[in-house]
All heavy atoms as an XYZ file, in Angstrom:
749
protein
N      12.264    -61.611    -32.725
C      11.057    -60.832    -32.884
C      10.180    -60.903    -31.632
O       9.572    -59.919    -31.270
C      10.305    -61.344    -34.118
C       9.324    -60.352    -34.630
S      10.119    -58.778    -34.904
C       9.341    -58.206    -36.317
N      10.116    -62.062    -31.001
C       9.338    -62.202    -29.775
C       9.920    -61.339    -28.660
O       9.191    -60.780    -27.849
C       9.301    -63.650    -29.314
C       8.449    -64.529    -30.150
C       8.415    -65.914    -29.575
N       7.696    -66.805    -30.473
C       7.532    -68.074    -30.249
N       8.050    -68.633    -29.173
N       6.861    -68.814    -31.095
N      11.249    -61.269    -28.631
C      11.922    -60.471    -27.610
C      11.522    -59.001    -27.730
O      11.264    -58.336    -26.721
C      13.445    -60.639    -27.740
C      14.217    -59.932    -26.682
C      14.172    -60.361    -25.366
C      14.980    -58.819    -26.997
C      14.881    -59.698    -24.383
C      15.686    -58.152    -26.018
C      15.640    -58.590    -24.706
N      11.446    -58.500    -28.947
C      11.038    -57.113    -29.173
C       9.587    -56.901    -28.707
O       9.269    -55.880    -28.094
C      11.182    -56.756    -30.654
C      10.828    -55.325    -31.040
C      11.745    -54.336    -30.325
C      10.918    -55.158    -32.537
N       8.733    -57.863    -28.956
C       7.345    -57.782    -28.496
C       7.243    -57.751    -26.981
O       6.437    -57.013    -26.413
N       8.064    -58.556    -26.313
C       8.075    -58.557    -24.848
C       8.580    -57.226    -24.291
O       8.047    -56.727    -23.295
C       8.938    -59.697    -24.318
C       8.327    -61.091    -24.388
C       9.340    -62.135    -23.951
C       7.085    -61.160    -23.523
N       9.581    -56.657    -24.925
C      10.104    -55.361    -24.462
C       9.051    -54.268    -24.628
O       8.852    -53.443    -23.730
C      11.414    -55.012    -25.205
C      12.526    -55.927    -24.727
C      11.789    -53.555    -24.993
C      13.840    -55.728    -25.420
N       8.357    -54.272    -25.752
C       7.301    -53.273    -25.971
C       6.165    -53.469    -24.966
O       5.680    -52.503    -24.376
C       6.785    -53.351    -27.424
C       7.875    -52.862    -28.379
C       5.509    -52.534    -27.585
C       7.558    -53.071    -29.834
N       5.750    -54.712    -24.756
C       4.679    -54.993    -23.794
C       5.087    -54.576    -22.389
O       4.290    -53.990    -21.646
C       4.314    -56.473    -23.821
N       6.345    -54.843    -22.009
C       6.818    -54.451    -20.680
C       6.865    -52.928    -20.548
O       6.485    -52.377    -19.513
C       8.194    -55.045    -20.420
N       7.306    -52.249    -21.589
C       7.360    -50.783    -21.546
C       5.974    -50.159    -21.404
O       5.771    -49.242    -20.610
N       5.022    -50.670    -22.175
C       3.650    -50.151    -22.081
C       3.051    -50.481    -20.719
O       2.363    -49.651    -20.108
C       2.787    -50.715    -23.232
C       1.330    -50.335    -23.056
C       3.303    -50.213    -24.569
N       3.328    -51.671    -20.205
C       2.810    -52.060    -18.895
C       3.377    -51.173    -17.796
O       2.646    -50.756    -16.887
C       3.128    -53.526    -18.616
N       4.652    -50.853    -17.859
C       5.253    -49.960    -16.866
C       4.642    -48.562    -16.979
O       4.363    -47.914    -15.967
C       6.789    -49.919    -17.025
C       7.409    -48.790    -16.222
C       7.393    -51.252    -16.617
N       4.405    -48.091    -18.204
C       3.766    -46.787    -18.384
C       2.365    -46.780    -17.767
O       1.984    -45.811    -17.093
C       3.669    -46.427    -19.866
C       2.891    -45.165    -20.063
C       3.334    -43.882    -19.908
C       1.500    -45.062    -20.389
N       2.305    -43.006    -20.133
C       1.174    -43.695    -20.436
C       0.509    -45.997    -20.660
C      -0.107    -43.249    -20.734
C      -0.767    -45.539    -20.951
C      -1.063    -44.187    -20.987
N       1.608    -47.852    -17.978
C       0.259    -47.943    -17.407
C       0.333    -47.911    -15.884
O      -0.451    -47.218    -15.235
C      -0.469    -49.213    -17.909
C      -1.706    -49.510    -17.087
C      -0.832    -49.058    -19.371
N       1.281    -48.644    -15.305
C       1.434    -48.646    -13.844
C       1.741    -47.237    -13.326
O       1.098    -46.766    -12.388
C       2.543    -49.616    -13.428
C       2.876    -49.529    -11.966
C       2.070    -50.144    -11.025
C       3.973    -48.800    -11.516
C       2.345    -50.057     -9.676
C       4.256    -48.700    -10.170
C       3.443    -49.332     -9.249
O       3.713    -49.218     -7.922
N       2.707    -46.572    -13.936
C       3.092    -45.230    -13.474
C       1.951    -44.232    -13.664
O       1.696    -43.390    -12.796
C       4.355    -44.777    -14.195
C       5.574    -45.585    -13.775
S       7.061    -45.314    -14.741
C       7.169    -43.572    -14.864
N       1.240    -44.344    -14.767
C       0.116    -43.447    -15.017
C      -1.009    -43.694    -14.019
O      -1.610    -42.748    -13.506
C      -0.392    -43.648    -16.443
C      -1.465    -42.649    -16.808
O      -1.159    -41.442    -16.838
O      -2.614    -43.082    -17.049
N      -1.277    -44.952    -13.722
C      -2.332    -45.279    -12.756
C      -1.974    -44.753    -11.369
O      -2.824    -44.213    -10.658
C      -2.568    -46.789    -12.721
N      -0.714    -44.899    -10.965
C      -0.290    -44.374     -9.657
C      -0.392    -42.854     -9.618
O      -0.826    -42.283     -8.612
C       1.153    -44.808     -9.351
C       1.317    -46.261     -8.990
C       0.589    -46.632     -7.717
C       1.312    -46.049     -6.522
N       0.652    -46.362     -5.257
N      -0.025    -42.182    -10.698
C      -0.121    -40.717    -10.748
C      -1.559    -40.235    -10.732
O      -1.828    -39.113    -10.314
C       0.585    -40.179    -11.997
C       2.084    -40.262    -11.887
O       2.631    -40.329    -10.792
N       2.749    -40.281    -13.021
N      -2.467    -41.060    -11.183
C      -3.882    -40.685    -11.192
C      -4.606    -41.080     -9.914
O      -5.813    -40.941     -9.813
C      -4.582    -41.297    -12.399
C      -4.108    -40.675    -13.685
C      -4.878    -41.194    -14.862
N      -4.520    -40.435    -16.035
C      -5.132    -39.317    -16.416
N      -6.121    -38.842    -15.724
N      -4.741    -38.688    -17.503
N      -3.878    -41.595     -8.932
C      -4.470    -41.846     -7.629
C      -4.935    -43.262     -7.360
O      -5.563    -43.521     -6.339
N      -4.667    -44.195     -8.266
C      -5.028    -45.580     -7.997
C      -4.135    -46.143     -6.897
O      -2.975    -45.761     -6.773
C      -4.855    -46.451     -9.247
C      -5.943    -46.286    -10.281
C      -5.724    -45.560    -11.434
C      -7.183    -46.878    -10.102
C      -6.711    -45.416    -12.392
C      -8.178    -46.746    -11.054
C      -7.933    -46.009    -12.193
O      -8.921    -45.874    -13.131
N      -4.675    -47.056     -6.121
C      -3.867    -47.732     -5.104
C      -2.894    -48.678     -5.802
O      -3.074    -49.041     -6.961
C      -4.765    -48.501     -4.145
C      -5.626    -47.586     -3.318
C      -6.449    -48.354     -2.333
C      -7.279    -47.379     -1.518
N      -8.117    -48.035     -0.550
N      -1.860    -49.083     -5.075
C      -0.796    -49.900     -5.663
C      -1.322    -51.214     -6.226
O      -0.946    -51.611     -7.332
C       0.299    -50.170     -4.614
O       0.800    -48.927     -4.143
C       1.428    -50.981     -5.200
N      -2.189    -51.881     -5.499
C      -2.712    -53.165     -5.960
C      -3.513    -53.013     -7.256
O      -3.392    -53.828     -8.171
C      -3.564    -53.809     -4.870
C      -3.992    -55.245     -5.115
C      -2.776    -56.149     -5.253
C      -4.863    -55.740     -3.982
N      -4.298    -51.967     -7.360
C      -5.069    -51.723     -8.573
C      -4.151    -51.396     -9.741
O      -4.348    -51.885    -10.860
C      -6.068    -50.576     -8.349
O      -6.850    -50.858     -7.194
C      -6.966    -50.379     -9.540
N      -3.122    -50.565     -9.479
C      -2.173    -50.220    -10.535
C      -1.409    -51.445    -11.017
O      -1.177    -51.610    -12.224
C      -1.208    -49.147    -10.029
N      -1.036    -52.334    -10.098
C      -0.350    -53.571    -10.478
C      -1.291    -54.458    -11.295
O      -0.874    -55.102    -12.263
C       0.188    -54.313     -9.233
C       0.627    -55.731     -9.568
C       1.335    -53.538     -8.618
N      -2.559    -54.488    -10.932
C      -3.536    -55.261    -11.702
C      -3.652    -54.759    -13.134
O      -3.672    -55.553    -14.084
N      -3.731    -53.451    -13.314
C      -3.756    -52.882    -14.658
C      -2.477    -53.221    -15.412
O      -2.508    -53.567    -16.589
C      -3.939    -51.371    -14.610
C      -5.354    -50.944    -14.422
C      -5.870    -50.286    -13.345
C      -6.440    -51.106    -15.338
N      -7.209    -50.062    -13.534
C      -7.577    -50.534    -14.746
C      -6.559    -51.680    -16.589
C      -8.813    -50.532    -15.381
C      -7.794    -51.669    -17.220
C      -8.898    -51.096    -16.611
N      -1.341    -53.115    -14.726
C      -0.055    -53.392    -15.365
C       0.020    -54.842    -15.838
O       0.405    -55.110    -16.980
C       1.091    -53.107    -14.393
C       2.461    -53.376    -14.978
S       3.794    -53.140    -13.816
C       3.612    -54.579    -12.778
N      -0.357    -55.779    -14.978
C      -0.304    -57.191    -15.361
C      -1.304    -57.508    -16.475
O      -1.005    -58.285    -17.385
C      -0.558    -58.080    -14.144
C       0.543    -58.067    -13.087
C       0.114    -58.888    -11.876
C       1.844    -58.590    -13.663
N      -2.477    -56.911    -16.396
C      -3.463    -57.122    -17.451
C      -2.965    -56.634    -18.793
O      -3.106    -57.312    -19.817
N      -2.338    -55.454    -18.801
C      -1.801    -54.914    -20.052
C      -0.634    -55.760    -20.548
O      -0.500    -56.009    -21.743
C      -1.384    -53.427    -19.860
C      -0.538    -52.943    -21.015
C      -2.614    -52.554    -19.707
N       0.210    -56.224    -19.640
C       1.362    -57.024    -20.064
C       0.936    -58.356    -20.678
O       1.447    -58.757    -21.720
C       2.309    -57.269    -18.890
C       3.539    -58.039    -19.262
C       4.553    -57.432    -19.979
C       3.678    -59.373    -18.908
C       5.686    -58.134    -20.341
C       4.804    -60.092    -19.262
C       5.818    -59.464    -19.983
N      -0.007    -59.048    -20.046
C      -0.383    -60.380    -20.514
C      -1.447    -60.367    -21.612
O      -1.482    -61.267    -22.444
C      -0.872    -61.246    -19.345
C       0.241    -61.640    -18.418
C       0.226    -61.249    -17.098
C       1.310    -62.392    -18.872
C       1.254    -61.605    -16.236
C       2.338    -62.748    -18.029
C       2.316    -62.357    -16.703
N      -2.324    -59.372    -21.620
C      -3.416    -59.342    -22.590
C      -3.633    -57.903    -23.059
O      -4.679    -57.301    -22.835
C      -4.679    -59.920    -21.940
C      -5.713    -60.532    -22.867
C      -5.112    -61.692    -23.656
C      -6.901    -61.020    -22.078
N      -2.619    -57.360    -23.719
C      -2.610    -55.948    -24.090
C      -3.786    -55.564    -24.981
O      -4.342    -54.479    -24.831
C      -1.296    -55.587    -24.786
C      -1.167    -54.104    -25.078
S       0.330    -53.642    -25.932
C       1.575    -54.109    -24.771
N      -4.187    -56.418    -25.882
C      -5.232    -56.076    -26.843
C      -6.574    -55.814    -26.161
O      -7.422    -55.117    -26.696
C      -5.336    -57.162    -27.935
C      -6.092    -56.622    -29.135
C      -5.975    -58.416    -27.386
C      -5.935    -57.451    -30.374
N      -6.780    -56.350    -24.963
C      -8.023    -56.139    -24.226
C      -7.858    -55.043    -23.179
O      -8.659    -54.113    -23.102
C      -8.485    -57.453    -23.550
C      -9.692    -57.216    -22.663
C      -8.784    -58.512    -24.592
N      -6.799    -55.150    -22.369
C      -6.669    -54.276    -21.207
C      -6.198    -52.862    -21.542
O      -6.573    -51.927    -20.850
C      -5.739    -54.904    -20.163
C      -6.427    -55.928    -19.318
C      -6.414    -57.262    -19.668
C      -7.102    -55.546    -18.176
C      -7.056    -58.199    -18.894
C      -7.748    -56.477    -17.385
C      -7.728    -57.810    -17.752
N      -5.367    -52.683    -22.561
C      -4.906    -51.327    -22.875
C      -6.048    -50.434    -23.343
O      -6.214    -49.324    -22.811
C      -3.767    -51.356    -23.895
C      -3.154    -49.990    -24.209
C      -2.595    -49.347    -22.946
C      -2.077    -50.115    -25.270
N      -6.888    -50.871    -24.296
C      -8.030    -50.008    -24.652
C      -8.986    -49.782    -23.483
O      -9.508    -48.679    -23.304
C      -8.732    -50.767    -25.782
C      -7.714    -51.691    -26.318
C      -6.799    -52.026    -25.181
N      -9.189    -50.829    -22.675
C     -10.065    -50.686    -21.512
C      -9.501    -49.662    -20.530
O     -10.224    -48.803    -20.026
C     -10.249    -52.047    -20.841
C     -11.186    -52.085    -19.637
C     -12.600    -51.721    -20.065
C     -11.162    -53.463    -19.015
N      -8.201    -49.729    -20.278
C      -7.570    -48.764    -19.366
C      -7.681    -47.350    -19.928
O      -7.964    -46.404    -19.188
C      -6.101    -49.108    -19.122
C      -5.411    -48.064    -18.292
C      -5.678    -47.959    -16.930
C      -4.533    -47.163    -18.858
C      -5.076    -46.983    -16.157
C      -3.922    -46.180    -18.092
C      -4.199    -46.096    -16.744
O      -3.611    -45.120    -15.991
N      -7.469    -47.184    -21.219
C      -7.532    -45.850    -21.814
C      -8.941    -45.264    -21.749
O      -9.105    -44.057    -21.556
C      -7.019    -45.894    -23.253
C      -5.526    -46.210    -23.390
C      -5.152    -46.347    -24.858
C      -4.673    -45.170    -22.699
N      -9.967    -46.118    -21.878
C     -11.348    -45.639    -21.753
C     -11.637    -45.231    -20.312
O     -12.194    -44.167    -20.048
C     -12.348    -46.715    -22.238
C     -13.767    -46.372    -21.835
C     -12.244    -46.883    -23.737
N     -11.228    -46.067    -19.362
C     -11.442    -45.753    -17.939
C     -10.656    -44.506    -17.559
O     -11.136    -43.641    -16.830
C     -11.035    -46.956    -17.055
C     -11.012    -46.582    -15.589
C     -11.976    -48.115    -17.289
N      -9.452    -44.391    -18.092
C      -8.581    -43.242    -17.808
C      -9.217    -41.949    -18.310
O      -9.152    -40.918    -17.655
C      -7.243    -43.473    -18.487
C      -6.257    -42.361    -18.348
C      -4.992    -42.745    -19.126
N      -3.958    -41.781    -18.956
C      -3.647    -40.869    -19.854
N      -4.314    -40.813    -20.982
N      -2.680    -40.015    -19.620
N      -9.832    -41.993    -19.489
C     -10.444    -40.798    -20.063
C     -11.673    -40.365    -19.254
O     -11.956    -39.171    -19.153
C     -10.838    -41.054    -21.510
N     -12.391    -41.325    -18.691
C     -13.594    -40.992    -17.926
C     -13.282    -40.504    -16.526
O     -14.089    -39.803    -15.922
C     -14.519    -42.203    -17.840
C     -15.187    -42.527    -19.142
C     -16.157    -43.668    -18.990
C     -16.838    -43.955    -20.314
N     -17.789    -45.037    -20.206
N     -12.122    -40.884    -16.005
C     -11.771    -40.505    -14.633
C     -11.309    -39.054    -14.610
O     -10.413    -38.660    -15.337
C     -10.655    -41.402    -14.098
C     -10.269    -41.074    -12.676
C      -9.030    -41.845    -12.244
O      -8.248    -42.290    -13.062
N      -8.860    -41.971    -10.957
N     -11.943    -38.275    -13.770
C     -11.561    -36.881    -13.612
C     -10.570    -36.805    -12.465
O     -10.810    -37.344    -11.378
C     -12.802    -36.009    -13.303
C     -12.404    -34.575    -13.060
C     -13.806    -36.115    -14.424
N      -9.459    -36.132    -12.718
C      -8.463    -36.001    -11.670
C      -8.998    -35.041    -10.615
O      -9.409    -33.926    -10.911
C      -7.140    -35.489    -12.240
C      -6.008    -35.653    -11.292
C      -4.684    -35.520    -11.987
C      -3.594    -35.884    -11.014
N      -2.290    -35.859    -11.620
N      -8.996    -35.505     -9.374
C      -9.542    -34.736     -8.264
C      -8.601    -33.594     -7.899
O      -7.397    -33.779     -7.784
C      -9.733    -35.650     -7.066
C     -10.514    -35.020     -5.956
C     -10.750    -36.023     -4.880
N      -9.486    -36.375     -4.260
C      -9.345    -36.726     -3.004
N     -10.387    -36.826     -2.241
N      -8.177    -37.024     -2.517
N      -9.177    -32.427     -7.718
C      -8.396    -31.270     -7.312
C      -8.395    -31.218     -5.788
O      -9.450    -31.248     -5.154
C      -9.002    -29.973     -7.890
C      -8.243    -28.771     -7.401
C      -9.028    -30.033     -9.397
N      -7.217    -31.151     -5.221
C      -7.111    -31.087     -3.771
C      -7.211    -29.630     -3.315
O      -6.529    -28.764     -3.835
C      -5.767    -31.664     -3.311
C      -5.648    -33.133     -3.504
C      -4.337    -33.668     -2.961
O      -3.652    -32.936     -2.231
O      -4.019    -34.808     -3.276
N      -8.074    -29.398     -2.361
C      -8.192    -28.079     -1.764
C      -7.667    -28.196     -0.344
O      -8.232    -28.899      0.480
C      -9.655    -27.585     -1.773
C     -10.148    -27.496     -3.215
C      -9.765    -26.258     -1.064
C     -11.603    -27.142     -3.346
N      -6.580    -27.514     -0.094
C      -5.950    -27.571      1.213
C      -6.250    -26.291      1.981
O      -6.230    -25.202      1.427
C      -4.435    -27.754      1.064
C      -4.003    -29.019      0.326
C      -2.500    -29.034      0.157
C      -4.446    -30.254      1.070
N      -6.527    -26.439      3.254
C      -6.849    -25.317      4.122
C      -5.799    -25.234      5.222
O      -5.463    -26.246      5.821
C      -8.234    -25.532      4.764
O      -9.168    -25.844      3.730
C      -8.701    -24.306      5.511
N      -5.295    -24.024      5.505
C      -4.319    -23.919      6.597
C      -5.014    -23.876      7.952
O      -6.073    -23.271      8.110
C      -3.597    -22.606      6.309
C      -4.602    -21.791      5.571
C      -5.437    -22.760      4.785
N      -4.421    -24.528      8.928
C      -4.913    -24.473     10.301
C      -4.545    -23.110     10.883
O      -3.416    -22.652     10.730
C      -4.286    -25.593     11.126
S      -4.682    -25.511     12.882
N      -5.487    -22.469     11.547
C      -5.181    -21.145     12.104
C      -4.371    -21.223     13.389
O      -3.892    -20.216     13.875
C      -6.457    -20.336     12.322
C      -7.450    -20.948     13.276
C      -8.699    -20.099     13.329
C      -9.742    -20.738     14.211
N     -10.972    -19.979     14.234
N      -4.171    -22.418     13.909
C      -3.375    -22.578     15.126
C      -1.923    -22.966     14.822
O      -0.993    -22.371     15.347
C      -4.008    -23.621     16.054
C      -5.382    -23.211     16.516
C      -6.509    -23.780     15.948
C      -5.548    -22.240     17.491
C      -7.773    -23.399     16.362
C      -6.805    -21.855     17.907
C      -7.912    -22.440     17.340
O      -9.166    -22.051     17.743
N      -1.730    -23.988     13.977
C      -0.358    -24.457     13.716
C       0.169    -24.025     12.351
O       1.358    -24.096     12.099
C      -0.271    -25.977     13.849
S      -1.172    -26.891     12.575
N      -0.725    -23.602     11.438
C      -0.299    -23.127     10.127
C      -0.104    -24.225      9.091
O       0.148    -23.930      7.930
N      -0.211    -25.488      9.483
C      -0.042    -26.579      8.521
C      -1.350    -26.790      7.760
O      -2.425    -26.478      8.246
C       0.372    -27.862      9.238
C       1.750    -27.766      9.848
C       2.157    -29.077     10.462
C       3.547    -28.947     11.055
N       3.972    -30.184     11.694
N      -1.231    -27.312      6.551
C      -2.386    -27.508      5.690
C      -3.027    -28.867      5.928
O      -2.349    -29.838      6.233
C      -1.975    -27.388      4.226
C      -1.626    -25.969      3.841
C      -0.336    -25.493      3.965
C      -2.608    -25.113      3.372
C      -0.023    -24.195      3.621
C      -2.312    -23.810      3.028
C      -1.013    -23.356      3.154
O      -0.714    -22.071      2.819
N      -4.349    -28.914      5.774
C      -5.090    -30.174      5.872
C      -6.110    -30.216      4.758
O      -6.470    -29.192      4.182
C      -5.751    -30.342      7.252
C      -6.708    -29.244      7.626
C      -8.046    -29.293      7.251
C      -6.284    -28.148      8.369
C      -8.923    -28.301      7.593
C      -7.159    -27.140      8.717
C      -8.475    -27.219      8.331
O      -9.347    -26.226      8.667
N      -6.557    -31.428      4.448
C      -7.483    -31.646      3.351
C      -8.880    -31.924      3.889
O      -9.041    -32.546      4.932
C      -6.995    -32.846      2.535
C      -7.786    -33.122      1.298
C      -7.230    -34.308      0.530
O      -6.142    -34.801      0.860
O      -7.906    -34.745     -0.400
N      -9.881    -31.470      3.192
C     -11.257    -31.743      3.574
C     -11.758    -30.776      4.631
O     -11.297    -29.648      4.745
N     -12.744    -31.232      5.408
C     -13.346    -30.407      6.437
C     -13.438    -31.178      7.754
O     -14.526    -31.480      8.240
C     -14.730    -29.943      5.992
N     -12.296    -31.506      8.356
C     -12.340    -32.260      9.610
C     -12.768    -31.374     10.772
O     -12.700    -30.144     10.697
C     -10.891    -32.729      9.792
C     -10.091    -31.665      9.132
C     -10.916    -31.234      7.951
N     -13.220    -31.987     11.845
C     -13.574    -31.217     13.039
C     -12.329    -30.736     13.768
O     -12.326    -29.657     14.354
C     -14.426    -32.065     13.980
C     -15.829    -32.401     13.486
C     -16.530    -33.321     14.480
C     -16.634    -31.147     13.263
N     -11.274    -31.547     13.739
C     -10.031    -31.221     14.439
C      -8.871    -31.263     13.458
O      -8.856    -32.070     12.532
C      -9.779    -32.208     15.576
C     -10.846    -32.133     16.642
C     -11.931    -32.991     16.610
C     -10.781    -31.192     17.655
C     -12.935    -32.913     17.564
C     -11.764    -31.104     18.617
C     -12.839    -31.961     18.570
O     -13.829    -31.880     19.515
N      -7.889    -30.407     13.659
C      -6.700    -30.379     12.809
C      -5.951    -31.711     12.964
O      -5.651    -32.120     14.088
C      -5.793    -29.216     13.201
S      -4.224    -29.196     12.314
N      -5.645    -32.396     11.851
C      -4.933    -33.667     11.956
C      -3.478    -33.498     12.400
O      -2.834    -34.466     12.780
C      -5.003    -34.248     10.545
C      -5.309    -33.104      9.662
C      -6.018    -32.086     10.487
N      -2.976    -32.275     12.400
C      -1.589    -32.034     12.784
C      -1.448    -31.652     14.256
O      -0.614    -32.199     14.967
C      -0.987    -30.933     11.906
C      -1.002    -31.315     10.440
O      -0.470    -32.334     10.059
N      -1.660    -30.511      9.627
N      -2.265    -30.687     14.725
C      -2.094    -30.209     16.100
C      -3.242    -30.595     17.029
O      -3.101    -30.529     18.245
C      -1.901    -28.692     16.116
S      -3.369    -27.749     15.627
N      -4.404    -30.966     16.470
C      -5.511    -31.423     17.299
C      -6.491    -30.348     17.740
O      -7.470    -30.650     18.406
N      -6.267    -29.079     17.372
C      -7.208    -28.022     17.734
C      -8.481    -28.154     16.901
O      -8.459    -28.639     15.771
C      -6.592    -26.646     17.481
C      -5.684    -26.199     18.574
N      -4.354    -26.503     18.595
C      -5.939    -25.471     19.683
C      -3.803    -25.980     19.670
N      -4.749    -25.348     20.350
N      -9.585    -27.669     17.457
C     -10.856    -27.718     16.761
C     -10.837    -26.674     15.639
O     -10.597    -25.491     15.881
C     -12.010    -27.457     17.709
C     -13.361    -27.677     17.097
C     -14.462    -27.632     18.128
C     -15.764    -28.014     17.452
N     -16.850    -28.100     18.412
N     -11.055    -27.131     14.395
C     -11.020    -26.210     13.250
C     -12.338    -26.208     12.482
O     -12.527    -25.373     11.616
C      -9.867    -26.566     12.285
C      -8.530    -26.316     12.920
C      -9.977    -27.984     11.782
N     -13.231    -27.129     12.741
C     -14.478    -27.206     11.996
C     -15.633    -27.534     12.902
O     -15.475    -27.778     14.093
N     -16.810    -27.483     12.343
C     -17.991    -27.851     13.086
C     -18.458    -26.781     14.061
O     -19.152    -27.080     15.023
N     -18.061    -25.533     13.807
C     -18.498    -24.464     14.700
C     -19.966    -24.178     14.471
O     -20.472    -24.245     13.368
C     -17.702    -23.188     14.430
C     -16.281    -23.278     14.873
C     -15.261    -23.341     13.951
C     -15.952    -23.327     16.216
C     -13.950    -23.433     14.348
C     -14.642    -23.420     16.639
C     -13.632    -23.481     15.697
O     -12.338    -23.573     16.079
N     -20.658    -23.844     15.541
C     -22.053    -23.468     15.432
C     -22.289    -22.276     16.357
O     -21.435    -21.906     17.147
C     -22.960    -24.643     15.817
O     -22.782    -24.949     17.187
N     -23.474    -21.687     16.237
C     -23.789    -20.534     17.067
C     -24.406    -20.941     18.394
O     -24.708    -20.085     19.230
C     -24.746    -19.599     16.309
C     -24.101    -19.004     15.094
C     -24.430    -19.426     13.821
C     -23.136    -18.012     15.226
C     -23.838    -18.875     12.714
C     -22.533    -17.471     14.130
C     -22.877    -17.879     12.864
N     -24.566    -22.218     18.615
C     -25.103    -22.700     19.879
C     -23.984    -22.706     20.908
O     -22.819    -22.926     20.600
C     -25.640    -24.127     19.730
C     -26.782    -24.251     18.765
C     -27.181    -25.695     18.648
C     -28.233    -25.879     17.577
N     -28.547    -27.287     17.382
N     -24.349    -22.481     22.162
C     -23.345    -22.551     23.225
C     -23.081    -24.003     23.555
O     -23.973    -24.828     23.580
C     -23.845    -21.820     24.461
C     -23.843    -20.321     24.310
C     -24.135    -19.633     25.619
O     -23.722    -20.132     26.685
O     -24.797    -18.609     25.584
N     -21.814    -24.297     23.824
C     -21.446    -25.673     24.162
C     -21.198    -25.815     25.631
O     -20.778    -24.991     26.320
C     -20.211    -26.075     23.372
C     -20.499    -26.137     21.898
C     -19.260    -26.578     21.116
O     -18.278    -27.036     21.707
O     -19.317    -26.459     19.915
């Protein structure tokens, strides 16, 4: 009977790890959630589910570079792929 409990705890812990990684947690944080759920499921699983419900999955907006055509995230001044200036334009002369 204990063996069955360990298998269930390990399965739920692995699910928590994979879900945390898919939701953007870093590896160390996901491992922490996994170990917490494995060793103390009655506390950490409900806590993880509450935190999981409150976390909004971030939508990535990718913009293509007009010079190289590759996509980048955010609003950088220079393309992270080719290095051309893609942001921070102003009407002032430089």
